[in-house]
C-alpha positions as CSV (number, residue, x, y, z in Angstrom):
1,X,-2.4,-53.7,26.0
2,X,-1.2,-50.0,25.6
3,X,2.5,-52.2,25.3
4,X,1.8,-54.8,23.5
5,X,0.4,-52.1,21.2
6,X,4.1,-50.5,20.7
7,X,6.0,-53.5,20.1
8,X,3.2,-55.1,17.7
9,X,3.7,-51.2,16.2
10,X,7.2,-51.9,16.7
11,X,7.6,-55.0,14.5
12,X,5.4,-53.4,11.7
13,X,8.0,-50.6,11.5
14,X,11.1,-52.9,11.1
15,X,9.4,-55.3,8.3
16,X,7.7,-53.0,6.2
17,X,9.1,-48.9,7.0
18,X,7.9,-46.9,4.3
19,X,7.3,-49.4,1.7
20,X,4.2,-49.9,3.4
21,X,2.5,-47.5,1.5
22,X,3.6,-48.7,-1.9
23,X,2.7,-52.5,-1.0
24,X,-1.0,-51.2,0.2
25,X,-1.3,-49.2,-3.1
26,X,-0.3,-52.6,-5.0
27,X,-3.1,-54.1,-3.1
28,X,-5.5,-51.6,-3.6
29,X,-4.3,-51.8,-7.8
30,X,-4.8,-55.2,-8.3
31,X,-8.4,-54.8,-6.3
32,X,-9.5,-52.3,-8.1
33,X,-8.7,-53.4,-11.9
34,X,-10.6,-57.0,-10.9
35,X,-13.7,-54.8,-9.5
36,X,-13.3,-53.0,-13.4
37,X,-13.2,-56.2,-14.9
38,X,-15.7,-58.5,-13.1
39,X,-16.4,-57.9,-9.4
40,X,-18.3,-54.5,-9.9
41,X,-18.4,-53.8,-5.9
42,X,-18.4,-50.4,-6.4
43,X,-21.0,-50.1,-8.7
44,X,-23.4,-50.8,-5.5
45,X,-22.0,-47.6,-4.2
46,X,-22.4,-45.5,-7.3
47,X,-25.8,-46.4,-7.4
48,X,-26.7,-45.6,-3.9
49,X,-24.6,-42.2,-4.6
50,X,-26.5,-41.7,-7.7
51,X,-30.0,-42.0,-5.8
52,X,-28.9,-39.2,-3.5
53,X,-27.5,-37.2,-5.9
54,X,-30.5,-37.3,-8.2
55,X,-33.1,-37.0,-5.3
56,X,-31.5,-33.9,-3.4
57,X,-30.6,-32.2,-6.5
58,X,-30.7,-28.6,-6.1
59,X,-32.8,-27.8,-9.1
60,X,-34.7,-30.2,-11.0
61,X,-36.1,-29.7,-13.9
62,X,-39.7,-29.2,-14.1
63,X,-42.3,-31.6,-15.3
64,X,-43.9,-30.5,-18.5
65,X,-47.0,-28.8,-18.2
66,X,-49.2,-30.1,-21.0
67,X,-48.7,-33.9,-19.7
68,X,-51.7,-34.4,-17.0
69,X,-52.7,-37.7,-16.0
70,X,-56.0,-39.1,-15.5
71,X,-55.9,-40.9,-12.5
72,X,-58.4,-43.9,-11.6
73,X,-57.5,-43.2,-7.8
74,X,-59.6,-44.5,-5.0
75,X,-62.0,-41.6,-5.3
76,X,-62.7,-42.9,-8.6
77,X,-63.1,-46.4,-7.6
78,X,-65.8,-45.4,-5.0
79,X,-67.3,-42.8,-7.1
80,X,-68.0,-44.9,-9.6
81,X,-68.5,-48.4,-8.4
82,X,-72.2,-48.0,-7.0
83,X,-73.2,-47.5,-11.1
84,X,-71.0,-50.2,-12.4
85,X,-69.2,-52.3,-9.6
86,X,-65.5,-52.9,-9.0
87,X,-62.6,-52.5,-10.8
88,X,-62.5,-53.4,-13.8
89,X,-65.3,-51.0,-15.3
90,X,-67.0,-52.4,-18.2
91,X,-65.3,-50.8,-20.9
92,X,-67.8,-48.6,-22.9
93,X,-66.4,-45.9,-19.5
94,X,-63.5,-45.9,-21.0
95,X,-65.1,-45.5,-24.3
96,X,-67.4,-42.6,-23.6
97,X,-64.4,-40.9,-21.5
98,X,-62.6,-41.1,-25.0
99,X,-65.0,-39.9,-26.6
100,X,-66.0,-36.4,-24.4
101,X,-62.0,-36.0,-24.3
102,X,-61.5,-36.1,-27.8
103,X,-64.0,-33.2,-27.7
104,X,-61.3,-31.1,-26.6
105,X,-58.9,-31.8,-29.1
106,X,-55.6,-33.2,-26.7
107,X,-52.5,-33.7,-28.6
108,X,-52.5,-37.4,-27.5
109,X,-54.5,-39.8,-25.2
110,X,-51.7,-42.7,-23.8
111,X,-53.6,-45.3,-22.0
112,X,-51.6,-46.8,-19.0
113,X,-54.0,-50.0,-19.2
114,X,-52.9,-53.1,-20.2
115,X,-56.4,-54.8,-22.2
116,X,-55.0,-58.2,-22.5
117,X,-58.7,-59.7,-22.5
118,X,-62.1,-59.6,-23.6
119,X,-64.7,-58.8,-21.3
120,X,-66.8,-62.0,-21.9
121,X,-69.8,-60.8,-19.9
122,X,-70.0,-57.1,-21.6
123,X,-69.3,-57.7,-25.1
124,X,-71.5,-54.8,-25.9
125,X,-69.4,-52.2,-23.9
126,X,-65.9,-54.2,-25.2
127,X,-67.6,-53.3,-28.9
128,X,-68.6,-49.4,-27.9
129,X,-64.8,-48.9,-26.4
130,X,-63.5,-50.6,-30.0
131,X,-65.7,-47.7,-31.4
132,X,-64.0,-45.3,-29.6
133,X,-60.7,-46.0,-30.7
134,X,-61.6,-46.4,-34.2
135,X,-62.8,-42.9,-34.4
136,X,-59.5,-41.5,-33.0
137,X,-56.4,-41.1,-34.5
138,X,-54.2,-40.2,-31.2
139,X,-54.8,-43.0,-29.1
140,X,-51.7,-44.9,-27.7
141,X,-51.8,-48.4,-26.4
142,X,-49.2,-50.6,-24.2
143,X,-47.8,-54.3,-24.7
144,X,-46.1,-56.2,-22.5
145,X,-42.6,-58.2,-23.1
146,X,-42.6,-61.3,-22.0
147,X,-39.8,-63.4,-20.5
148,X,-38.0,-64.5,-23.9
149,X,-37.7,-67.6,-22.7
150,X,-41.5,-68.3,-23.6
151,X,-41.4,-67.0,-27.3
152,X,-41.2,-70.1,-28.7
153,X,-44.7,-70.9,-27.0
154,X,-45.5,-68.0,-29.1
155,X,-47.8,-67.8,-32.0
156,X,-46.9,-64.6,-32.7
157,X,-44.1,-63.3,-35.0
158,X,-41.9,-60.7,-34.9
159,X,-42.0,-59.4,-38.0
160,X,-46.4,-59.2,-37.8
161,X,-46.3,-57.2,-34.4
162,X,-47.7,-53.2,-34.9
163,X,-44.7,-50.7,-34.5
164,X,-42.3,-53.3,-34.6
165,X,-39.0,-51.8,-36.6
166,X,-36.2,-53.4,-37.7
167,X,-32.7,-53.7,-36.1
168,X,-30.3,-51.6,-38.6
169,X,-27.3,-54.1,-37.7
170,X,-28.7,-57.2,-37.7
171,X,-30.6,-59.7,-39.9
172,X,-34.0,-60.0,-39.1
173,X,-35.7,-63.8,-38.6
174,X,-38.5,-63.4,-40.5
175,X,-39.9,-66.7,-39.3
176,X,-39.6,-65.5,-35.5
177,X,-41.8,-65.7,-32.4
178,X,-42.2,-63.3,-29.4
179,X,-44.0,-63.7,-26.3
180,X,-45.7,-60.2,-25.5
181,X,-49.0,-59.5,-24.6
182,X,-51.2,-57.1,-27.2
183,X,-54.1,-55.1,-26.8
184,X,-57.5,-57.0,-27.2
185,X,-58.7,-54.5,-29.6
186,X,-59.0,-54.4,-33.1
187,X,-59.4,-51.0,-33.9
188,X,-56.1,-50.5,-31.2
189,X,-54.3,-53.3,-33.6
190,X,-55.0,-51.3,-36.3
191,X,-53.9,-47.8,-35.6
192,X,-50.5,-49.4,-34.7
193,X,-50.0,-46.7,-32.0
194,X,-48.6,-49.6,-29.6
195,X,-45.3,-49.5,-27.5
196,X,-44.2,-51.6,-24.8
197,X,-44.5,-50.2,-21.1
198,X,-42.1,-52.4,-19.2
199,X,-39.6,-50.8,-16.8
200,X,-36.1,-51.4,-16.3
201,X,-35.5,-52.8,-13.2
202,X,-32.0,-53.0,-11.6
203,X,-30.6,-56.2,-9.3
204,X,-32.2,-54.0,-6.2
205,X,-35.5,-53.7,-7.8
206,X,-35.5,-50.1,-8.4
207,X,-36.4,-48.3,-11.6
208,X,-33.6,-45.8,-12.6
209,X,-34.0,-46.5,-16.2
210,X,-36.3,-47.0,-19.5
211,X,-36.4,-48.8,-22.1
212,X,-36.3,-47.2,-25.6
213,X,-37.0,-50.3,-27.4
214,X,-36.6,-54.0,-26.3
215,X,-34.8,-55.9,-28.9
216,X,-34.7,-59.4,-30.4
217,X,-34.5,-61.5,-33.4
218,X,-32.9,-58.7,-35.6
219,X,-36.6,-56.4,-34.8
220,X,-36.8,-54.2,-31.7
221,X,-40.8,-53.1,-30.3
222,X,-40.9,-49.5,-29.6
223,X,-41.6,-48.9,-26.6
224,X,-44.7,-46.3,-25.4
225,X,-42.9,-43.1,-24.7
226,X,-40.5,-43.6,-28.1
227,X,-43.9,-44.6,-30.6
228,X,-45.4,-41.9,-29.2
229,X,-42.4,-39.4,-29.8
230,X,-42.0,-41.2,-33.3
231,X,-46.2,-39.9,-34.0
232,X,-45.2,-36.4,-33.1
233,X,-41.6,-36.4,-34.5
234,X,-39.2,-36.2,-31.0
235,X,-35.8,-37.5,-31.1
236,X,-35.0,-40.8,-30.5
237,X,-32.2,-41.4,-27.5
238,X,-29.2,-43.2,-29.2
239,X,-29.5,-45.8,-26.5
240,X,-31.1,-48.8,-25.6
241,X,-32.2,-47.8,-22.1
242,X,-32.7,-43.9,-21.1
243,X,-31.3,-43.0,-17.8
244,X,-34.6,-41.4,-16.2
245,X,-34.5,-37.5,-15.7
246,X,-36.6,-37.5,-12.6
247,X,-39.3,-34.6,-12.2
248,X,-39.1,-34.7,-8.5
249,X,-40.8,-36.7,-5.7
250,X,-44.5,-38.5,-6.4
251,X,-46.9,-36.4,-7.4
252,X,-45.0,-34.0,-9.7
253,X,-47.0,-34.0,-12.6
254,X,-50.4,-32.1,-12.5
255,X,-53.5,-35.0,-11.3
256,X,-57.0,-34.9,-12.2
257,X,-59.4,-37.7,-10.9
258,X,-60.8,-39.8,-12.9
259,X,-64.7,-39.6,-11.8
260,X,-64.2,-36.0,-11.5
261,X,-63.8,-35.6,-15.5
262,X,-65.8,-38.4,-16.3
263,X,-69.0,-37.3,-14.1
264,X,-68.6,-33.8,-15.1
265,X,-69.0,-35.0,-19.0
266,X,-72.5,-36.3,-18.6
267,X,-73.5,-33.4,-16.5
268,X,-75.8,-30.7,-18.1
269,X,-74.2,-28.2,-15.7
270,X,-70.5,-28.7,-16.3
271,X,-67.8,-27.4,-13.9
272,X,-65.0,-27.8,-15.5
273,X,-62.8,-26.1,-18.3
274,X,-64.3,-27.6,-21.9
275,X,-61.1,-26.2,-23.2
276,X,-59.1,-28.5,-19.5
277,X,-56.9,-31.2,-22.0
278,X,-56.4,-29.1,-25.4
279,X,-53.0,-29.8,-26.7
280,X,-52.3,-31.6,-23.6
281,X,-50.9,-35.7,-23.3
282,X,-53.3,-37.5,-21.3
283,X,-52.4,-40.3,-19.6
284,X,-54.9,-42.5,-17.9
285,X,-53.5,-45.1,-15.5
286,X,-54.0,-45.6,-11.5
287,X,-52.3,-45.1,-8.6
288,X,-55.3,-46.6,-6.3
289,X,-53.0,-48.7,-3.7
290,X,-55.5,-51.9,-4.8
291,X,-54.2,-51.8,-8.7
292,X,-50.6,-52.5,-7.8
293,X,-49.3,-50.1,-10.1
294,X,-46.5,-49.0,-8.1
295,X,-43.1,-49.0,-8.3
296,X,-39.5,-48.1,-6.5
297,X,-37.7,-45.4,-7.9
298,X,-34.6,-42.9,-6.5
299,X,-37.6,-40.7,-5.9
300,X,-39.4,-42.9,-3.1
301,X,-39.7,-46.6,-2.1
302,X,-43.0,-46.5,-4.0
303,X,-43.7,-44.2,-6.8
304,X,-47.0,-44.6,-9.2
305,X,-46.0,-46.6,-12.5
306,X,-48.4,-43.9,-14.4
307,X,-46.0,-40.9,-13.9
308,X,-43.2,-43.2,-14.6
309,X,-44.3,-43.6,-17.6
310,X,-44.8,-39.4,-17.5
311,X,-41.6,-39.1,-17.0
312,X,-40.4,-41.1,-19.8
313,X,-42.5,-39.5,-22.6
314,X,-41.2,-35.9,-20.4
315,X,-37.5,-36.7,-21.4
316,X,-38.3,-38.4,-24.9
317,X,-40.2,-35.3,-25.9
318,X,-37.3,-33.3,-24.3
319,X,-34.5,-35.1,-25.1
320,X,-33.0,-34.7,-21.4
321,X,-32.9,-38.2,-20.3
322,X,-29.4,-38.3,-18.3
323,X,-26.6,-40.1,-19.8
324,X,-24.1,-41.8,-17.6
325,X,-20.9,-42.5,-19.3
326,X,-19.5,-46.2,-17.8
327,X,-16.4,-44.8,-18.6
328,X,-14.5,-47.8,-16.1
329,X,-11.6,-47.4,-18.1
330,X,-11.7,-43.2,-17.0
331,X,-13.0,-44.5,-13.2
332,X,-10.2,-46.9,-13.1
333,X,-7.5,-44.5,-13.7
334,X,-8.7,-41.7,-11.7
335,X,-9.0,-44.3,-8.5
336,X,-5.2,-45.2,-9.5
337,X,-4.2,-41.9,-9.7
338,X,-5.6,-41.1,-6.3
339,X,-4.1,-44.2,-4.4
340,X,-0.9,-43.6,-6.3
341,X,-0.7,-40.0,-5.0
342,X,-2.0,-40.1,-1.5
343,X,0.7,-42.9,-1.3
344,X,3.5,-41.3,-2.6
345,X,2.7,-38.3,0.1
346,X,3.3,-40.9,3.2
347,X,6.0,-42.6,1.4
348,X,7.9,-39.2,0.8
349,X,6.2,-38.2,4.6
350,X,4.8,-34.9,3.2
351,X,3.8,-34.3,6.8
352,X,0.0,-35.1,8.5
353,X,-1.3,-31.9,7.9
354,X,-0.3,-31.6,4.0
355,X,-1.6,-35.1,3.4
356,X,-4.9,-34.0,5.0
357,X,-5.5,-31.2,3.3
358,X,-4.7,-32.5,0.2
359,X,-6.6,-35.6,0.8
360,X,-9.3,-33.7,1.8
361,X,-9.5,-31.1,-0.9
362,X,-8.9,-33.8,-3.6
363,X,-12.3,-35.8,-2.6
364,X,-13.9,-32.7,-2.2
365,X,-13.0,-31.1,-5.4
366,X,-14.5,-34.5,-6.9
367,X,-17.6,-34.9,-4.7
368,X,-18.3,-31.5,-5.8
369,X,-17.6,-32.0,-9.5
370,X,-20.2,-35.3,-9.4
371,X,-22.7,-33.0,-7.6
372,X,-22.0,-30.3,-10.6
373,X,-22.7,-32.6,-13.2
374,X,-26.1,-33.6,-12.2
375,X,-27.2,-30.4,-11.1
376,X,-26.3,-28.6,-13.9
377,X,-26.2,-31.0,-17.2
378,X,-27.7,-33.9,-17.9
379,X,-24.4,-36.1,-17.8
380,X,-23.5,-37.3,-14.8
381,X,-19.7,-38.5,-14.0
382,X,-20.4,-40.5,-10.9
383,X,-16.8,-40.4,-9.3
384,X,-18.2,-42.0,-5.9
385,X,-16.3,-45.5,-6.7
386,X,-12.3,-43.7,-6.8
387,X,-14.2,-41.6,-3.8
388,X,-14.7,-44.6,-1.7
389,X,-11.1,-46.7,-2.7
390,X,-9.1,-43.8,-2.4
391,X,-10.7,-42.9,1.5
392,X,-10.2,-46.4,2.1
393,X,-6.5,-46.6,1.0
394,X,-6.2,-43.4,3.2
395,X,-7.7,-44.3,6.4
396,X,-5.4,-47.6,6.7
397,X,-2.1,-45.7,5.1
398,X,-3.3,-43.2,8.1
399,X,-3.6,-45.6,10.8
400,X,-0.1,-47.3,9.7
401,X,1.6,-44.3,10.0
402,X,-0.2,-42.9,13.6
403,X,0.5,-46.4,14.8
404,X,4.4,-46.4,13.3
405,X,5.3,-42.8,13.7
406,X,7.4,-43.3,16.8
407,X,9.3,-46.4,16.0
408,X,10.0,-44.8,12.0
409,X,11.2,-41.1,13.1
410,X,14.6,-40.5,12.3
411,X,15.2,-39.5,15.6
412,X,19.3,-38.9,16.2
413,X,19.0,-38.8,19.8
414,X,17.3,-42.6,19.3
415,X,20.2,-43.0,17.0
416,X,22.9,-42.2,19.4
417,X,20.8,-44.4,22.2
418,X,21.3,-47.2,19.9
419,X,25.5,-47.2,19.1
420,X,28.8,-46.8,21.6
421,X,31.6,-44.7,22.2
422,X,32.1,-41.3,21.2
423,X,30.3,-39.9,18.9
424,X,30.4,-36.6,16.7
425,X,27.3,-34.4,17.2
426,X,26.4,-31.8,14.5
427,X,23.8,-29.4,15.2
428,X,22.2,-26.9,12.8
429,X,19.7,-24.6,14.4
430,X,17.4,-22.1,12.1
431,X,15.7,-19.2,14.1
432,X,12.8,-16.8,11.6
433,X,12.8,-13.3,12.2
434,X,8.5,-12.9,12.9
435,X,9.1,-8.9,12.8
436,X,8.8,-8.3,9.4
437,X,6.7,-12.2,8.0
438,X,4.5,-13.8,9.5
439,X,5.7,-17.4,9.9
440,X,2.6,-20.1,10.9
441,X,3.3,-23.2,12.2
442,X,1.8,-24.2,8.6
443,X,4.8,-22.6,7.0
444,X,7.3,-23.8,9.6
445,X,5.9,-27.3,8.7
446,X,6.6,-26.5,4.8
447,X,9.9,-25.5,5.6
448,X,10.8,-28.5,7.9
449,X,9.7,-30.7,5.1
450,X,11.9,-29.0,2.3
451,X,15.1,-28.8,4.4
452,X,14.2,-32.6,5.8
453,X,14.2,-33.6,1.6
454,X,17.5,-31.8,1.0
455,X,20.6,-33.4,1.3
456,X,21.4,-37.3,1.2
457,X,22.8,-38.0,4.9
458,X,20.3,-38.8,7.4
459,X,19.2,-36.5,9.8
460,X,16.4,-35.1,12.5
461,X,14.6,-32.1,11.1
462,X,12.5,-31.0,14.2
463,X,10.0,-27.6,14.0
464,X,10.7,-26.0,17.7
465,X,7.6,-24.0,18.5
466,X,8.7,-22.7,22.0
467,X,5.9,-24.4,23.3
468,X,7.7,-27.4,24.9
469,X,8.7,-27.3,28.9
470,X,12.3,-26.6,29.9
471,X,14.9,-25.8,27.7
472,X,13.2,-26.1,24.3
473,X,10.7,-23.5,25.8
474,X,13.6,-20.6,25.3
475,X,13.8,-21.6,21.5
476,X,10.9,-19.8,19.4
477,X,10.1,-20.5,15.6
478,X,13.1,-22.5,15.3
479,X,13.8,-25.3,13.0
480,X,16.4,-28.2,14.7
481,X,18.4,-30.3,12.7
482,X,21.0,-33.2,13.9
483,X,23.3,-35.4,12.6
484,X,25.5,-37.9,14.3
485,X,28.7,-39.6,12.9
486,X,31.2,-42.2,14.4
487,X,33.8,-39.8,16.1
488,X,36.9,-41.2,13.8
489,X,34.9,-41.6,10.7
490,X,36.0,-38.5,8.5
491,X,34.2,-39.3,5.5
492,X,30.6,-39.5,7.0
493,X,31.5,-36.0,8.9
494,X,32.7,-35.0,5.5
495,X,29.3,-35.7,4.2
496,X,27.6,-34.3,7.2
497,X,29.5,-30.9,6.2
498,X,28.5,-31.1,2.8
499,X,24.8,-31.8,3.4
500,X,24.7,-29.0,5.9
501,X,26.1,-26.5,2.9
502,X,23.1,-28.4,0.8
503,X,20.5,-27.4,3.7
504,X,21.3,-23.9,4.0
505,X,21.0,-23.4,0.3
506,X,17.8,-25.3,-0.1
507,X,16.5,-23.0,2.9
508,X,17.6,-19.7,0.8
509,X,15.0,-20.9,-2.3
510,X,12.5,-21.6,0.3
511,X,12.6,-18.3,2.1
512,X,12.6,-16.8,-1.4
513,X,9.7,-19.0,-2.7
514,X,7.2,-18.2,0.6
515,X,8.1,-15.0,2.2
516,X,8.3,-11.5,1.2
517,X,10.7,-9.9,3.2
518,X,13.7,-11.8,2.7
519,X,16.8,-10.3,4.1
520,X,16.9,-10.6,7.7
521,X,14.4,-13.4,7.6
522,X,16.6,-16.4,9.1
523,X,19.7,-16.9,10.7
524,X,21.0,-20.2,11.8
525,X,24.0,-21.4,13.9
526,X,25.9,-24.8,13.7
527,X,27.1,-26.0,17.2
528,X,29.4,-29.5,16.5
529,X,30.4,-31.7,19.5
530,X,31.7,-35.0,21.1
531,X,28.4,-37.0,22.9
532,X,29.0,-40.6,24.2
533,X,26.6,-43.4,23.1
534,X,24.5,-45.6,24.8
535,X,22.7,-44.2,28.2
536,X,24.6,-41.1,28.2
537,X,23.6,-39.7,24.7
538,X,20.4,-37.9,26.1
539,X,23.0,-35.7,28.4
540,X,25.6,-35.0,25.4
541,X,22.6,-33.7,23.4
542,X,21.1,-31.8,26.3
543,X,24.6,-30.1,26.9
544,X,25.1,-29.6,22.9
545,X,21.5,-27.7,22.9
546,X,22.7,-25.7,26.1
547,X,25.7,-24.7,24.2
548,X,24.0,-23.6,21.2
549,X,21.9,-21.7,22.9
550,X,24.2,-20.0,24.9
551,X,26.5,-19.1,21.8
552,X,23.7,-17.8,20.0
553,X,22.4,-15.2,22.9
554,X,25.6,-13.5,23.6
555,X,25.5,-10.3,22.1
556,X,29.2,-10.1,20.2
557,X,27.7,-13.7,18.3
558,X,27.4,-13.3,14.6
559,X,25.6,-16.7,13.3
560,X,28.6,-18.7,11.0
561,X,25.5,-17.4,7.6
562,X,23.2,-15.3,7.3
563,X,21.2,-16.6,5.0
564,X,18.7,-13.6,4.7
565,X,21.3,-11.4,3.9
């Protein structure tokens, strides 16, 4: 298996060489363009990343203390069941609640309950509730927009729905009908304080947004939060949907049990503060599991629907709903920049350590940027898609690089083994002085890469750390550069000599750029000799290195050039 993998790696190296990184980048680019245009595969990743970042924000916005939820909870259902039976209770109970709470002068009383039908068994109770609504001027009621496919069967004209508004950029169809469920009570219709309480479900069934309005036939039905905002002069979001800025996990808002408040209203010895709801926005809804008003949100799999409404009202009041710019072109450009930047680094052989560090740093910066945007602003820049595709490209490129590194290495020893006859070998050894300068392994690698790119002739550039066994162990902090040419090829040898000069000039530039003490920072030795190609080449290279070591260690020998001078 090991030999098969090695053979396969050599095959890949011979076929694609360094061009593999460009081919792979082109393939990823095609996918990125297709995904931005019509596939939208990475959008699911962006959604998952958004949920995680929203859920674990460092400092989420705090819930408005003036928004209070009066909860028809399990406790309330049990407490009132003896007198009023199972839910739904007679509407007189809610009428008495409205009358009692209005005495405390709340800013608004908002029902998250759809009163769609008459209570045929308690008409007097309905009449009582209707009268309580008529006597108030701050009660708000929901209406439900049904599937538009049923609009043709509806008898409700859009133009006649209380609170409906005209679309400024569309012509209104005066006779168009809309399929909606309106409150049964005439006082609620006459008051006109109606809004939809439809939620916006994403494809995975999770509520992340809330409608500002629902459009159709040149008309728009305001949502309940938008209708409340209009009543109190709050600024409207400019979009059809607002991305909810969650205040925390479920039950982050102030909750009071309906039965506690209602029973205290009818008690002679009142235990609750009589100005408890003064100036408050009071939402009447239910968290009782049997009433099924639970929604999946980024914060929880079961989030009370009344608290989703509270969050939308809170966002509308403070104008701090999240902004999530689509920016498909920008995301595409960022993705392409990551892919081609990484491809360029692999193609130029920038060194595994450098590539890994730079790529890792770029990913960390983008993730940190997304985290900062959601934690310190209301605009979420979601870079999960570019990060994902960048990681996928880097992984495949790194696997190819690892698998083919041996086969693609420009090793002069291997090249000599592939040739026959007499060859001319040139060895340039560069030794760094570590007494006055700190020469780290990373710095040596940077020197190696810089020298490798210098000149035009094919050569091997290797770092010798003195950690190897045998003769290599006598060297330390050395870069070894080697060339090989046919013995009688004067033109090739002249090119190598010119390459040596270019490398030495580049070394001087690199020293000045990276080290503080330049004088005496490095010295070099050029050793030339003849070796035999084929199986005997390894012995010839060993002899050449041994000769170079002996020459360098002679106390009376001065290197041909001291670049530090």
